[in-house]
PAVO-504335 format. One line per field, with one value per atom (N, C-alpha, C): residue in one letter; x, y, z. Coordinates in steps of 0.001 Angstrom, whole numbers, plus 500000, padded with zeros to 6 digits. Example, Ala and Ser with C-alpha at 12.3 -4.5 7.8 and 13.67 -1.06 7.14 Angstrom:
PAVO-504335
selo <- (A A A S S S) .
east <- (513190 512300 513200 512850 513670 512900) .
north <- (494310 495500 496700 497750 498940 500030) .
up <- (507800 507800 507800 507080 507140 507870) .
This chain:
PAVO-504335
selo <- (M M M A A A K K K L L L S S S R R R T T T H H H H H H Q Q Q L L L A A A K K K A A A E E E K K K K K K L L L R R R K K K Y Y Y S S S K K K N N N Q Q Q K K K Q Q Q F F F Q Q Q I I I Q Q Q F F F V V V R R R Q Q Q Q Q Q R R R K K K N N N G G G K K K F F F K K K T T T I I I A A A Y Y Y V V V G G G R R R G G G E E E K K K S S S N N N R R R Y Y Y T T T G G G H H H G G G L L L I I I H H H R R R A A A V V V N N N L L L K K K T T T R R R V V V V V V G G G D D D K K K P P P S S S I I I T T T K K K C C C L L L D D D S S S L L L K K K P P P K K K A A A L L L I I I G G G K K K G G G F F F K K K R R R S S S A A A Q Q Q L L L I I I N N N A A A T T T A A A H H H T T T A A A L L L H H H T T T A A A E E E G G G T T T A A A L L L G G G A A A E E E T T T V V V T T T L L L K K K T T T T T T Q Q Q A A A V V V E E E R R R N N N V V V R R R Y Y Y K K K L L L K K K Q Q Q K K K Y Y Y R R R Q Q Q E E E A A A I I I D D D D D D Y Y Y H H H R R R G G G T T T I I I E E E T T T L L L G G G I I I T T T K K K D D D A A A V V V V V V G G G T T T R R R R R R H H H F F F K K K Q Q Q K K K K K K Q Q Q F F F K K K L L L E E E K K K A A A R R R Y Y Y K K K V V V K K K K K K A A A E E E Y Y Y K K K L L L F F F K K K G G G G G G Q Q Q Y Y Y K K K P P P K K K L L L A A A K K K S S S R R R K K K E E E L L L K K K E E E V V V R R R L L L K K K F F F K K K K K K R R R K K K K K K S S S F F F K K K R R R F F F R R R K K K Y Y Y R R R K K K S S S A A A D D D K K K F F F T T T K K K K K K V V V N N N R R R G G G I I I Y Y Y K K K K K K R R R R R R K K K Q Q Q Y Y Y R R R I I I E E E A A A K K K K K K F F F K K K T T T L L L S S S K K K K K K L L L K K K K K K E E E K K K K K K F F F Q Q Q A A A K K K A A A L L L K K K K K K Q Q Q W W W R R R I I I A A A D D D L L L S S S R R R P P P A A A P P P I I I I I I L L L K K K P P P A A A S S S Y Y Y T T T G G G K K K R R R L L L S S S A A A S S S G G G W W W Q Q Q K K K V V V V V V N N N S S S D D D E E E D D D N N N D D D F F F L L L S S S A A A V V V E E E S S S V V V K K K R R R H H H G G G V V V D D D L L L S S S L L L I I I H H H I I I) .
east <- (501064 499852 500537 502362 503168 503310 503910 504251 502824 502023 500858 500147 500377 500307 501518 502631 503704 503597 503126 503070 501433 500824 499307 500461 500934 501299 502133 503202 503881 503053 501607 501011 500775 500106 499451 500481 501957 502668 503258 503000 503372 502382 501043 500110 500031 500625 500932 501543 502802 503911 503309 502504 501985 501129 500306 499542 500502 501377 502052 502901 503514 503648 503396 501502 500934 500091 500346 499187 499159 500580 501035 500040 499787 499149 497282 497236 495431 495476 494110 493716 492338 491943 490897 489938 488550 487479 486377 485074 483894 483462 482948 482441 481053 479876 478438 478194 477558 477056 476005 474932 473409 473530 473038 472895 471025 471098 469218 469462 468155 468400 467454 467577 466617 464911 464538 463008 463062 463697 464102 464413 463712 464184 465812 465766 467514 467951 469132 469573 471314 471250 473016 473411 474864 475553 477046 477333 478952 479989 480746 482527 483155 483567 485513 486503 487387 488538 489328 490323 490941 490454 490980 490739 491723 491611 492270 492664 493950 493627 492736 492075 491642 492358 493063 493666 492633 491129 490387 490777 491012 491027 492247 493095 494681 494953 495635 495973 495849 497102 497593 496277 495050 494486 493704 493066 491853 490775 490358 488995 489278 490550 490403 490606 491236 491538 489906 489097 487420 486805 487027 486101 486885 487926 488825 488006 487599 486897 485858 485233 484077 484465 485556 485882 486194 486011 486686 484983 484132 482768 482990 482040 482299 480949 480601 479769 478509 477513 475539 475352 476228 476074 474331 473733 472297 472645 471336 471470 469925 470039 468617 467998 468757 468659 467622 468588 467873 467067 466892 465484 463979 464513 463507 462956 464011 463930 463026 463598 462592 461292 461016 459230 458885 457044 456450 454931 454663 453182 452630 450995 449976 449179 448739 448019 448547 447839 448428 449232 448539 449161 450451 450652 452117 452773 452560 453601 453879 452802 453105 454699 454290 455391 456711 456762 457932 458409 457930 458211 459070 458333 458364 459981 460086 461039 462310 462474 463461 463836 463197 463421 464152 463864 464158 465887 465268 467151 468077 467604 468313 469022 468159 468662 469596 469538 470313 471856 471822 472682 473806 473046 473971 474599 473427 474372 474950 475489 476611 477575 477480 478391 479473 478526 479257 479647 479502 480001 481590 481234 482429 483510 482966 484006 484519 484101 484150 484922 485011 485874 487046 487281 488237 489130 488526 489431 489915 488855 489534 490873 490964 492020 493269 492771 493684 494937 494262 494788 495723 495082 495448 496648 496836 497676 498734 498591 499789 500531 499455 499914 500756 500533 502011 502522 502725 504058 505171 504090 505143 505667 504937 505768 506560 506674 507464 508880 508989 509820 510622 509781 510573 511286 510959 511449 513020 512173 513872 514457 514766 515375 516112 515273 515813 516689 516704 517550 518484 518218 519523 520764 519949 521041 521373 521036 521755 522404 522666 523808 524952 524497 525501 526087 525497 526243 527178 526162 527329 528293 528591 529249 530869 531413 532906 534151 533769 534762 534967 536005 535888 534798 534397 534309 532616 532132 530455 530223 531442 531318 531093 532166 532302 530718 530310 528760 527971 527640 527087 526727 528267 528312 527760 528119 527972 525998 525825 524289 523535 524180 523806 523864 525087 525170 524147 524097 523430 522240 521352 520143 519719 520734 520630 520811 521480 521658 520189 519975 518555 517123 517371 516246 516586 518021 517845 518003 518231 517370 517176 515902 514207 513963 514463 514057 514837 515912 516226 515480 515230 514079 512767 512265 510702 511050 512015 512565 512731 512989 513262 512200 511047 509687 509005 509396 508368 509181 510605 511076 510396 510393 509793 508173 507708 505967 505972 506721 506997 507807 508417 509280 507730 507360 506031 505114 504629 503891 504387 505912 506305 506372 506742 506520 504806 504099 502930 502376 502717 502487 503187 504495 504937 504443 503937 503106 501720 501205 499656 499939 501375 501831 502059 502635 503153 501731 500701 499302 498876 498252 497902 498439 499660 500417 500149 500164 500352 498395 497951 496398 495155 495710 495141 495674 496619 496897 497580 498366 498843 497433 496369 495664 494573 494090 493262 493736 494858 495570 495600 496149 496498 494915 493979 492144 491721 492038 491233 491924 493431 494098 493807 493713 492699 491801 490629 489194 489711 489683 490142 490649 491606 492114 490852 490372 489035 488202 487763 486800 487261 488994 489677 489617 490054 489695 488136 487360 485551 485172 485815 485147 486223 487399 488209 487692 486987 486364 485128 484468 483165 483476 484486 484560 485120 486180 486436 485069 484221 483053 482256 482095 481647 482009 483404 484653 484279 484359 484246 482253 481745 480006 480217 481031 481300 482000 482851 483427 482358 481570 480564 479383 478857 477860 476832 477513 477192 475678 475892 474460 473448 474134 472825 472233 470941 469834 470302 469421 469331 469133 468184 467725 468685 468925 470870 471449 472180 473133 472865 471740 471241 471699 470808 470909 472046 473086 474219 475265 474569 475776 475099 473952 473712 474188 474328 474635 475860 477109 478056 478419 477745 478071 477523 476571 476422 477552 477863 478637 480229 480419 481232 481455 479922 479783 479983 479254 479679 481127 481774 483050 483919 484034 484360 484119 482923 482307 483133 483340 483823 485348 485948 487451 487732 486989 487194 486909 485906 485616 486824 487337 489066 489665 489929 491044 491323 489805 490086 489981 489286 489895 491735 492219 494044 494438 493915 494224 494424 492961 492997 493394 493874 494457 495853 496685 498041 498466 497242 497266 497239 496510 496523 497768 498115 499787 500648 500873 501618 501104 499956 499557 500098 500489 500437 501778 502630 504302 504590 503753 504683 504322 503292 502601 503878 504037 505162 506563 506948 508097 507929 507049 506727 507099 506633 506672 507974 508084 509997 511290 510647 511285 510976 509654 509272 510434 510184 511080 512035 513391 514409 514960 513916 514203 513853 513068 513170 513707 514546 515849 516919 516504 518011 519565 520256 521660 522041 522749 523080 523257 522739 522962 524637 525227 526454 527481 526740 527132 526801 525272 525061 525621 526840 526955 528005 528325 529735 529063 527727 527025 526505 525908 525879 526975 528151 528988 529583 529678 529551 528775 527831 526808 527171 527337 527322 528971 529526 531364 531044 530184 529679 528926 528009 527329 528367 529179 529873 530673 531166 532209 531855 530188 529804 529373 529058 528902 530350 531707 532587 532659 532450 533216 532256 530641 530310 529771 530558 531537 532108 533273 534581 534752 533426 533174 532642 531927 531233 532478 533202 534661 535113 535833 536259 535767 534346 533651 533740 533668 533661 534851 536248 537731 537661 536828 537721 536926 535300 534914 535368 535900 537067 538064 539000 539993 539548 538752 538049 537444 536883 536783 538226 538964 540668 541121 540699 541813 540741 539592 539157 539200 539868 540459 539465 538481 537198 537987 537170 537881 536403 537066 536627 535301 536145 535497 533891 533689 532571 531745 531726 530948 530484 529348 528417 527842 528518 528086 527111) .
north <- (498737 499877 500935 501185 502319 502682 501452 502025 502353 501835 502693 503710 504375 505963 506602 505911 506792 507206 506309 506218 507539 507205 508274 509364 509517 511171 511381 510605 510676 511050 510535 511296 512233 512821 513976 514985 514639 516152 516099 514637 514645 515499 515067 515820 517024 517865 519365 519783 518930 520046 519569 518641 518453 520084 520302 521491 522269 522393 523512 523558 523099 522816 523143 522636 522284 523766 524970 525943 526799 526951 527286 526656 525251 524578 524772 525668 525935 527173 527610 529115 529545 530160 530915 530721 530163 529597 529952 530390 530613 528713 528108 527008 527083 526881 526674 525239 525127 523833 523812 522737 522722 521857 522542 521882 522069 520879 520878 521515 522385 522981 521973 522268 521427 521357 522250 522078 521899 520736 520380 520684 522239 523234 522984 523578 523314 524841 524857 526153 526045 527031 526935 527705 527535 528438 528429 529677 530032 530053 529392 529417 529565 530509 531081 530038 529316 528552 528615 527639 527167 525706 525664 524585 524285 523058 522447 524030 524007 524912 524274 524951 524496 525032 524077 524143 524297 524556 524518 525676 526790 528131 528574 528178 528313 529748 530812 531743 532883 534125 535226 535931 536441 537133 537621 538843 539155 538304 537873 537106 535627 534931 533664 534183 535078 535336 535384 536185 536453 535089 534291 533030 532519 532122 531226 531494 532799 533425 532070 531928 530888 529676 528732 527987 528084 529757 529419 529325 529700 528822 527200 526643 525109 524932 523745 523332 523404 523404 523689 525084 525727 526938 527402 528382 528229 528585 527711 527536 527732 528705 529105 527401 526852 525794 524898 524578 523337 523829 525249 525872 525996 525951 524878 523786 522818 522095 521205 522028 521499 522044 523158 523611 522179 522248 520537 521430 522336 522772 521894 521618 520978 521308 522873 523024 522877 522978 524019 524317 525890 527137 527148 526516 526723 525373 524039 523028 524584 524872 525579 526427 527579 528387 528129 526816 526156 525719 525246 524628 525964 526640 527894 528721 528725 529237 528244 526625 525946 526149 526409 526573 528075 529008 530527 530274 529305 529259 528346 527088 526623 527335 528305 528935 529993 530668 531770 530647 529882 528785 528012 528285 527676 528987 530454 531629 532169 531930 532005 531419 530400 529358 529319 529607 530024 531285 532599 533570 533338 532532 532661 531361 530664 529826 530717 531438 532541 533498 534381 535143 534518 532949 532829 532493 531874 531378 532368 533662 534953 535430 535319 536271 534984 533941 532725 533045 533103 533781 534760 535858 537462 536835 536175 535891 535590 534804 533495 534521 535479 536129 537456 537800 538651 538091 536959 536571 536259 535507 535374 536430 537213 538598 538991 539246 539683 538891 537450 536789 537066 537475 538168 539054 540372 541308 541141 540267 540173 539363 538589 538130 538737 539780 540437 541447 542036 542791 542375 540551 540242 539970 539497 538999 540410 541509 542744 542967 543106 543339 542856 541348 540195 540493 540942 541030 542444 543600 544738 544774 543908 543476 542924 543695 543156 543522 543918 544194 542849 542749 541655 542035 543894 544393 543930 544291 543791 542482 541605 540303 539548 540393 540024 540462 541517 542014 540675 540758 539316 538422 537480 536570 536586 538091 538383 538148 539200 538975 538104 536722 535114 534562 534992 534057 534864 536051 536841 536320 536067 535611 533702 533344 532009 531524 532085 532177 532709 534283 534004 533038 533014 532025 530535 530062 528842 529218 530312 530643 530030 530938 530862 529288 528780 526895 526298 526692 526301 526156 527478 527612 526956 526861 526976 524962 524197 522631 522594 523691 522767 523272 524331 523739 522920 522369 521535 519669 519830 518757 519010 519999 520002 519134 520147 519374 517605 516717 515829 514714 515729 514660 514715 515654 516111 514511 514638 513627 512124 511960 510670 510068 510854 510849 510536 511196 510769 509325 509256 507765 506563 506689 506163 506222 507038 506589 505988 506471 505773 503976 503925 502462 502052 502281 501708 501477 502147 502351 501159 501192 500015 498687 498628 497393 496938 498052 497426 497700 498415 498292 497797 497609 496195 495442 495338 493939 492832 493228 492042 491013 492442 491988 490944 491383 490992 489555 489619 488751 486899 487561 486626 486315 486628 486504 485519 485922 485574 483938 484273 482718 481798 482592 481608 481471 481491 481853 480077 480664 479659 478090 478528 476922 476414 477036 476282 475881 476381 475950 474454 474339 473369 472138 472884 471423 470774 472261 471507 470789 471068 469791 468881 468505 467807 466548 467007 466211 465926 466702 465848 464913 464986 464457 462878 462987 461275 460793 461209 460678 459933 460908 460082 458725 459102 457979 456873 456950 456060 455155 456458 455510 454937 455507 454556 453394 453033 451495 451099 451639 450822 450578 450895 451185 449731 448845 447426 447260 447335 447003 448648 449604 450342 450802 451171 450449 451844 451923 452690 454079 454463 456000 456618 455608 456819 456677 455986 455858 458026 457845 458700 459839 460207 460864 461911 460543 460574 461680 461052 461468 462985 463294 464194 465625 465139 465683 466072 465222 465053 466345 466247 466666 468408 469255 470074 471000 469811 470275 470897 469885 470569 472055 471702 473175 474015 473553 475191 475308 474670 474361 474967 474724 475646 476969 477421 478474 479734 479146 479576 480436 478655 478674 479598 479779 480988 482179 482360 483694 484203 483420 483773 483827 483132 482993 484226 484017 485951 487242 487260 488052 488635 486824 487029 487659 487095 487778 489569 489584 491037 491694 491264 492140 492423 491358 491348 491788 491914 492883 494386 494641 495988 496133 495589 495356 495799 495114 495327 496828 497037 498164 499330 499346 500195 500527 499764 499488 499973 499550 500281 501313 502251 503837 504223 503612 504494 504226 503340 503335 504148 504344 505806 506610 507114 508415 509019 508191 508022 508418 507635 507725 509454 509669 510960 512243 511662 512986 512729 511608 511926 512531 512356 513083 514280 514828 516264 516855 515991 517160 517727 519383 520128 519522 520652 520427 521369 521707 522336 523715 524891 526180 526862 526367 526389 526024 525201 524758 524967 526096 526366 526989 528028 529097 528050 526681 526254 525781 525484 524781 525856 526977 527885 527876 528402 528434 527486 526225 524880 524739 525028 524665 526229 527172 527909 528061 527431 526914 525799 525161 523813 524189 525173 525790 526658 527161 528596 527436 526455 525363 524731 524153 523413 524999 526163 526757 526759 527170 527293 525705 525247 523923 523712 524366 524269 525205 526196 527714 527314 526478 526283 525016 524013 523179 524308 524945 525798 526696 527261 527692 526863 525551 524999 524553 524083 523765 524645 526350 527211 527095 527334 527174 525904 524973 523731 524486 525046 525007 526204 527343 528118 527269 526250 525945 525051 524277 523296 524184 525722 526526 527210 527768 527636 526548 525373 524284 524179 524403 524303 525263 526847 527960 529004 528558 529985 530974 532238 533371 533961 534512 533847 535933 536720 537870 537734 536523 536560 536150 535293 534642 535781 536308 536901 536536 536332 535604 536684) .
up <- (499836 499787 500044 500721 500567 499436 498744 497405 496483 496408 495761 495964 497315 497522 497257 496923 496749 494579 494442 492982 493306 493476 493237 493971 494602 494339 493515 493212 491949 490652 490682 489179 489300 490753 490761 490846 490966 490820 489512 488437 486857 486395 487024 486522 485880 487291 487449 487092 486645 485861 484442 484130 482887 482387 483345 483437 482969 484077 484074 482548 481924 480283 479533 479623 478387 478401 479134 479061 477737 477353 475766 474882 475220 474156 474565 475265 475095 474803 474744 474903 475406 475875 477033 475851 476615 476314 476566 476194 476583 476489 477880 477057 477865 477637 477851 478700 479877 480049 480714 480277 480347 481809 482572 484257 484569 485440 485874 487406 487063 488671 490140 491093 491963 491546 490882 490156 489491 488748 487676 486004 486150 484949 484672 483264 482879 482980 483096 482568 482261 481382 480533 481300 481646 482449 481789 481612 481061 481486 481284 481758 481233 482229 481314 481719 480518 481005 479856 480095 478891 478944 477236 476424 475303 474624 473608 471943 471788 470270 469453 468209 467275 465898 464892 464500 462847 463019 462149 460903 461107 460377 460670 459792 460658 459088 459648 458457 459452 458776 459379 459268 458035 458017 458834 458382 459647 459464 458297 458487 458792 458428 458915 460790 461471 462799 463037 462322 462652 463047 461846 461966 463075 463693 464624 465830 465697 467799 467605 466752 467110 467410 467107 467685 469602 469834 471671 472049 471511 472144 471770 473215 472833 474191 473943 474789 474393 475328 474926 474531 473623 473536 472602 473405 472575 471061 470314 468974 468551 467358 466684 466583 465573 464776 466117 467482 468134 468752 469338 469560 468768 467476 466471 466724 466720 466379 467867 468566 470603 470471 469665 469330 469145 469897 469429 469473 468617 468640 467635 468497 468023 467180 467089 465876 464902 463518 462244 462180 462503 462113 462703 463836 464863 463449 463228 462312 461123 460770 459471 459840 461016 461302 461305 462319 462192 461299 460458 459040 458113 458587 457565 457958 459839 460845 460141 460085 460124 458393 457377 456095 456253 456594 456514 457165 458522 459630 458269 457438 456962 455928 455230 454127 454057 455803 456402 456421 456944 457618 456165 455089 453981 453173 453210 452636 453216 454393 455821 455894 455322 454895 454237 452904 451424 451202 452025 452200 452826 454102 455090 454269 453212 452858 451568 450859 449820 450670 451242 451962 452221 452881 453522 452335 450651 450234 449182 449598 448341 449462 450761 451819 451680 451647 451436 449882 448892 447645 447823 448643 448611 449471 450024 451438 450670 449186 449300 447974 447048 446644 446823 447814 448604 448729 449797 449970 448664 448376 446410 445892 446398 445900 446634 447903 448546 448865 448898 448314 447239 446165 444585 444705 445452 445954 446690 447467 448600 447996 447282 446152 445209 444808 443998 444278 445615 446282 446444 447611 447733 446876 445368 444098 443972 443952 443054 444179 445458 446547 446468 446128 446059 444356 443569 442533 442494 443253 443401 444589 445210 446286 445771 445303 444159 445430 446560 447724 448842 449497 450463 451669 452102 452824 452991 451811 451237 451313 450931 451128 452618 453122 455148 455521 455180 455900 455397 454294 453595 454513 454867 455425 457374 457946 458779 458743 458285 458276 457840 456802 457381 458671 458893 460309 461548 461452 462538 462105 461456 460913 461533 461065 461656 462728 463399 465444 465498 464935 465687 465588 464554 463746 464971 464551 465993 467177 467487 469267 469292 468674 469209 468531 467750 467952 469424 469302 470264 471933 472133 473462 473260 471499 471343 471178 471578 471179 473140 473675 474976 475706 475247 475798 475896 474420 473950 474734 474736 475399 476931 477751 478962 478935 478015 477843 477717 476614 476057 477509 478498 479898 481062 480562 481807 481260 479945 479629 479709 479490 479773 481305 482354 483938 483713 483446 483910 483250 481973 481750 482372 482684 483737 485231 485797 486968 486560 485455 485376 485295 484281 484054 485530 486327 488121 488472 488291 488928 488334 486933 486817 486777 487086 487816 488484 489632 491108 491494 491115 491211 490557 489343 488414 487976 487292 486304 487326 488439 489503 490108 490659 492222 490983 489642 489030 488282 488001 487004 488424 489383 491022 491008 490746 491763 490294 489055 488220 488107 488284 488496 489108 490308 491750 491248 491106 490855 489651 488775 487465 488186 489089 489645 490872 491440 492230 491215 490261 488835 488495 488285 487414 488756 489887 491007 491399 490971 491122 490313 489046 488055 487854 488639 488269 489542 490489 491595 491117 490330 489762 488781 487974 486853 487605 488659 489379 489961 490478 490833 489117 488606 486673 486479 487032 486302 487067 488268 489201 488973 488693 488154 486486 486538 484945 485063 486154 486246 486976 487436 488335 487544 486627 486029 485482 485438 485169 486084 487198 487808 487966 487463 487352 485871 486059 484937 484026 483127 481847 482153 482884 483404 484057 485269 485700 485068 484282 483327 482660 481717 480950 482042 483035 484083 484234 485004 484906 483883 482595 481522 481163 481875 481480 482291 483309 484622 484141 483947 483673 482211 481077 480343 480213 481391 481946 482538 483804 484199 483697 482547 481084 481202 480608 479517 480481 481541 482557 483046 482923 483245 482241 481225 480063 479902 479878 480099 481178 481924 483498 483031 482450 482370 481535 480101 478967 479590 480386 480910 481957 482526 483421 482691 481418 480471 479713 478713 478377 479344 480352 481374 481325 481682 482072 480272 479388 478296 477806 478094 477941 478899 480236 481078 480291 480173 479668 478278 477606 476184 476316 477880 478188 478806 479295 480141 478677 477651 477021 475756 475916 474981 476040 477353 478122 477760 478366 478130 476548 475744 474188 474250 474672 474708 475086 477191 477790 476767 476377 475187 474474 473555 472487 473311 474280 474799 475133 475460 475814 475437 473689 472560 472102 472376 471682 472266 473537 474423 474342 474300 473532 472618 471613 469831 470332 471587 471235 472162 472408 473877 472281 473257 472310 472625 471547 471769 472963 474194 474774 473347 474096 473206 472851 473744 473268 472347 472073 470785 469272 469638 468622 467711 467644 467160 466423 466610 465942 464641 465345 464275 463234 463461 462315 460908 462332 461075 460317 460958 460555 458623 459066 458148 456930 457910 456768 455611 456201 455887 454483 455008 454062 452933 452743 452244 450963 451661 450949 450298 450788 449825 448564 448920 448148 447113 447156 446404 444867 445865 445264 444286 445143 444108 442848 443026 441984 441018 441394 440644 439990 439909 440307 438738 439536 438121 436841 436792 435982 434858 435994 435345 434711 434897 434724 433075 433169 431770 430496 431209 430244 429885 430475 430352 428908 429201 428257 427084 426906 426191 425362 425405 425113 424203 424856 424710 423474 423666 422172 420934 421069 420314 419605 420382 419765 419272 419431 418558 417410 416767 415895 414780 415266 414290 414140 415600 415642 416222 415325 415949 417142 418284 419416 419528 418610 418335 417600 416796 416307 417476 418459 419496 419858 420523 421416 422626 423884 425009 425569) .
């Protein structure tokens, strides 16, 4: 019991840490909950709290952000459709009014969804076009500056800016990965504590109980089987009716034993499968946490510089190959006696 209580404490501690690190994965939401009062009537109450983020409408545009606000309202939120569906008029006029209102509501919903989808699609196209134009402008400016950078000072400036950009992006990624690692580590601790509780509180006691009950049922059936065998040994003196009755009783008891044995075996198999599944999930979570572990930030500058140098070296190799190809082409032209002044490059 001491071990189980300690594991319960570890689970509570791990869940607390998980809540701490998973706060950034949640957003503020308005949750509507329908509750019944003491007098039997129902009332809808709104609560403000944190909930899981929805990636339904992803985008940086104003329309995307405005539409994304409706994902923050969850639960039994008030609805005109539900209100109309709950109406149960008895008169013909009331039924006609309900049907008309439902048709108008459905038409309005269709028109609203169509307008919303059209607006989101148009904004997505606009954002993509703008980003493509911005990328093109940046690329052209960068190429122009690189072409005009004829001295070492300008080239050094370009390389410094590139390394600075890599350092800023890499540092941001490092801290983001560090946060993710803490979250995955907290999840692993929760799974580990849950696995311990399952083994100590459910798997071992239930499995032992199932085996014990199966053993008792087996022993009981063996005793009955022995008595039937003894009867079969001395059945020559028994009449046909007694033989038939004993055979029927034995078959019934054998069937009952098989059903009970199958039930206990199925329970044991189910427990073993559950244990195997939880062990596999725990191992996978440990692997995820291990893979999300960030390298020390002190090694990042060396990583950035190494990548820059390798990219620069690759560029030089490509350029030198192109120069060699060009020189070999010129020499080949000269060998064939062609005047180079006639060639326009």
